[in-house]
C-alpha positions in Angstrom: -165.1 -69.7 -67.1 -168.6 -70.6 -67.2 -171.0 -68.7 -64.8 -172.3 -70.9 -61.8 -176.1 -71.7 -62.5 -178.7 -70.3 -59.8 -179.9 -73.0 -57.7 -183.8 -73.2 -57.1 -185.8 -74.8 -54.5 -189.5 -75.5 -55.8 -192.4 -75.6 -53.4 -195.6 -76.7 -55.0 -193.6 -79.0 -57.3 -196.5 -81.4 -57.8 -199.0 -78.7 -58.8 -199.6 -77.4 -62.3 -197.2 -74.4 -62.3 -194.8 -76.1 -60.0 -194.3 -79.0 -62.6 -194.1 -76.5 -65.4 -191.3 -74.7 -63.3 -189.3 -78.0 -62.5 -189.2 -78.7 -66.2 -188.2 -75.1 -67.2 -185.3 -75.3 -64.6 -184.1 -78.7 -66.2 -184.1 -77.4 -69.5 -182.3 -74.1 -68.6 -178.6 -73.9 -68.3 -178.9 -70.8 -65.9 -180.5 -72.6 -63.2 -180.2 -75.9 -61.5 -182.9 -77.7 -59.3 -181.9 -77.9 -55.5 -184.9 -79.7 -54.2 -188.7 -80.2 -54.3 -191.5 -79.7 -51.9 -194.9 -81.1 -52.7 -197.9 -83.1 -51.5 -195.8 -85.8 -50.0 -192.7 -84.5 -49.0 -190.9 -81.3 -47.8 -187.2 -80.0 -48.1 -184.6 -81.5 -46.2 -183.9 -79.4 -43.0 -180.5 -78.2 -44.4 -181.8 -77.8 -48.1 -180.2 -74.4 -49.3 -180.3 -72.6 -52.4 -180.1 -69.2 -54.2 -183.7 -68.8 -54.1 -187.0 -70.4 -53.2 -190.0 -70.4 -55.8 -193.7 -71.3 -54.5 -196.7 -71.8 -56.2 -198.5 -74.0 -53.5 -201.2 -73.1 -51.1 -201.4 -71.5 -47.6 -200.4 -74.5 -45.7 -197.3 -75.3 -47.4 -196.3 -71.7 -48.1 -196.3 -71.3 -44.1 -193.7 -74.2 -44.0 -191.8 -72.9 -47.0 -191.6 -69.4 -45.4 -190.2 -70.9 -42.2 -187.6 -72.8 -44.2 -186.7 -69.6 -46.2 -186.2 -67.8 -42.9 -184.1 -70.5 -41.1 -181.6 -70.7 -44.1 -181.8 -67.0 -45.1 -183.0 -67.9 -48.6 -184.9 -65.5 -50.9 -188.4 -66.1 -51.5 -190.5 -65.8 -54.6 -194.1 -66.8 -54.3 -197.3 -66.8 -56.5 -199.6 -68.4 -54.1 -202.8 -66.4 -53.7 -205.9 -66.5 -51.6 -203.7 -66.0 -48.5 -205.2 -64.8 -45.3 -204.4 -61.7 -43.1 -202.2 -63.7 -40.6 -200.0 -65.2 -43.3 -199.6 -61.9 -45.1 -198.5 -60.1 -41.6 -196.0 -63.5 -41.4 -194.6 -62.7 -45.0 -194.4 -58.9 -44.2 -192.4 -59.9 -41.0 -190.3 -62.3 -42.9 -189.3 -59.5 -45.4 -187.6 -57.6 -42.4 -185.0 -60.6 -42.7 -184.9 -61.8 -46.6 -186.0 -60.4 -49.8 -189.5 -61.4 -50.4 -191.3 -61.2 -53.8 -195.2 -61.8 -53.9 -197.2 -61.5 -57.0 -200.6 -62.4 -58.0 -199.3 -63.1 -61.7 -195.8 -63.4 -63.1 -196.9 -62.6 -66.6 -195.0 -59.6 -68.1 -198.1 -58.7 -70.0 -200.4 -58.8 -66.9 -197.8 -56.5 -65.1 -198.1 -53.9 -67.9 -201.8 -54.3 -67.9 -202.0 -53.4 -64.2 -200.0 -50.2 -64.7 -202.3 -49.1 -67.7 -205.3 -49.9 -65.6 -204.3 -47.7 -62.7 -203.4 -44.8 -65.3 -206.5 -45.3 -66.9 -208.6 -45.2 -63.9 -206.9 -41.9 -62.7 -207.3 -40.3 -66.2 -210.9 -41.1 -66.9 -212.1 -40.2 -63.4 -215.3 -41.1 -61.7 -217.4 -40.7 -64.5 -216.5 -44.1 -65.7 -217.8 -47.2 -64.2 -215.0 -50.2 -63.6 -216.0 -53.8 -64.2 -213.4 -56.6 -64.1 -214.3 -59.7 -66.1 -211.9 -62.9 -65.7 -212.0 -66.2 -67.3 -210.2 -69.6 -66.2 -210.4 -73.2 -66.7 -213.2 -75.5 -64.8 -210.9 -76.5 -62.2 -209.9 -73.2 -60.7 -211.5 -72.8 -57.3 -211.0 -69.2 -56.4 -213.1 -66.5 -57.7 -212.6 -63.8 -58.5 -208.9 -64.8 -59.4 -206.0 -63.2 -57.3 -205.1 -61.3 -60.7 -208.5 -60.0 -60.9 -208.4 -58.6 -57.3 -204.9 -57.2 -58.1 -206.1 -55.4 -61.1 -208.9 -54.1 -59.0 -206.3 -52.7 -56.5 -204.6 -51.1 -59.3 -207.7 -49.5 -60.5 -208.7 -48.3 -57.0 -205.4 -46.9 -56.3 -205.9 -44.6 -59.4 -209.0 -43.4 -58.2 -207.7 -42.9 -54.7 -210.5 -45.6 -53.5 -210.3 -48.6 -50.9 -211.0 -51.7 -53.0 -212.3 -53.2 -49.9 -215.2 -50.5 -49.8 -215.7 -50.2 -53.4 -215.6 -54.0 -54.6 -218.9 -55.6 -55.6 -219.0 -59.4 -56.3 -222.6 -60.3 -56.5 -225.6 -58.2 -57.9 -228.1 -61.1 -57.6 -230.1 -59.9 -54.6 -229.8 -56.1 -55.6 -232.6 -54.4 -57.2 -231.2 -51.0 -57.7 -229.3 -48.9 -60.4 -225.5 -49.2 -60.2 -224.2 -46.5 -58.0 -221.1 -44.6 -58.8 -217.6 -45.5 -57.5 -218.2 -49.4 -57.5 -215.6 -51.7 -58.8 -217.4 -54.8 -60.0 -216.0 -58.5 -60.7 -217.4 -61.1 -62.7 -215.8 -64.7 -63.2 -216.1 -67.2 -65.7 -215.1 -70.8 -65.1 -215.1 -73.5 -68.0 -212.9 -75.5 -70.5 -209.3 -75.0 -70.5 -208.9 -71.4 -70.5 -205.5 -70.5 -69.0 -206.5 -67.0 -67.9 -208.1 -64.1 -69.6 -208.5 -60.5 -67.8 -210.5 -57.5 -68.9 -210.6 -54.3 -67.2 -213.7 -52.2 -68.6 -214.2 -48.6 -68.2 -217.7 -47.8 -69.3 -219.3 -44.2 -69.8 -222.3 -42.8 -71.5 -221.6 -42.9 -75.3 -218.0 -44.5 -74.9 -216.1 -47.2 -73.3 -212.4 -48.3 -72.7 -211.4 -52.0 -72.6 -207.9 -53.4 -71.5 -207.4 -57.1 -71.9 -204.8 -59.6 -71.4 -205.0 -63.2 -72.6 -202.7 -66.0 -71.4 -202.3 -68.9 -73.8 -199.5 -70.8 -72.1 -198.9 -71.5 -68.3 -195.2 -71.7 -69.0 -195.1 -68.0 -69.0 -195.8 -67.9 -65.2 -192.7 -70.5 -64.7 -190.5 -68.1 -66.7 -191.8 -65.0 -65.2 -191.1 -66.5 -61.7 -187.5 -67.6 -62.8 -186.8 -64.0 -63.8 -188.0 -62.8 -60.5 -185.7 -65.3 -58.7 -182.7 -64.2 -60.8 -183.3 -60.5 -59.8 -184.2 -61.0 -56.0 -181.1 -63.0 -55.1 -179.0 -59.7 -55.4 -181.3 -57.8 -53.2 -181.5 -57.1 -49.3 -184.3 -57.8 -47.1 -187.5 -56.5 -48.0 -190.8 -57.2 -49.6 -190.9 -56.3 -53.3 -193.6 -56.5 -56.3 -192.8 -58.2 -59.4 -193.4 -55.3 -61.4 -190.6 -53.5 -59.5 -188.1 -56.0 -60.1 -189.2 -55.7 -63.9 -189.4 -52.0 -64.4 -187.4 -50.5 -61.5 -190.5 -48.7 -59.7 -194.3 -49.1 -60.0 -194.4 -45.8 -62.1 -192.2 -47.1 -64.8 -193.2 -49.3 -67.7 
C-alpha cells in the first residue's frame, strides 16, 4: 500500500519562493497541493491540510496564522521582517499548534549559523565581527533576515544582546571601531540569490565563514522538509535547525 502524500497549503503562492514551492509540490509524489493563498485570494474557510507553508508578508501571514489556529494546522513560515506584535501572536499560536519559524530554510545556512556561534565563543572579544550579505536588486529589506539571524548566533556565542551590539551605518561616525560591535553591510545588485559571510577579524589574522546560495529552490525544499517533520510534533515553537539536527547544539 502506498503512503498517503502530505497535503500542503501554500501561503504567498504568487511570490518568488511561493511559486517554486508550488512547483516542487506538484513534482514530488510525497506531497499534494491542498490550496493556495496570494495577492488576490485566500484559502477557503474550511481548507485543511497536514501543514501550511508560508513565504509571504506580515499582512498575509496574520491571516494565515488565524487560519492555522482555527483549523489546528501546523505552520511553517519563512516570512521575515516581522514586528514585535506579530511575533508575539506567533508565540501565542505556538501554545496551541506546532509552528516553525526560520529566517532561512537552507541546510548550509543553518550549519553556518551554528559555526558562527561556536567561532564567536571560541575566538572571544579580541576578534571583531562583521557580517556582509549580498542579494538581488529587488530585495527590499536590509540587512537580510538571514544576516540578522547570523548576528544573533554570533552575539549568543559571546553572551551579547544583538540589539545593543549591532551597528548598521558608520557614515556619520568619525571614531575608531569600539570592541564588541557586530557590524552589518548589505550589497544589492544583479540576480544574486543570497550570499552571507561572517567575518572574524583580529590583529594578524582573520576567519571568514561563507555561504552562497545558487538556486532559490533550496529554500522550497527546506520548507517542505520542515513540513514533513513538524506535522508529527505537538504544539510549540521550533527552529528549523532543531528539526534538522535534533537540538541547537548538534550539527
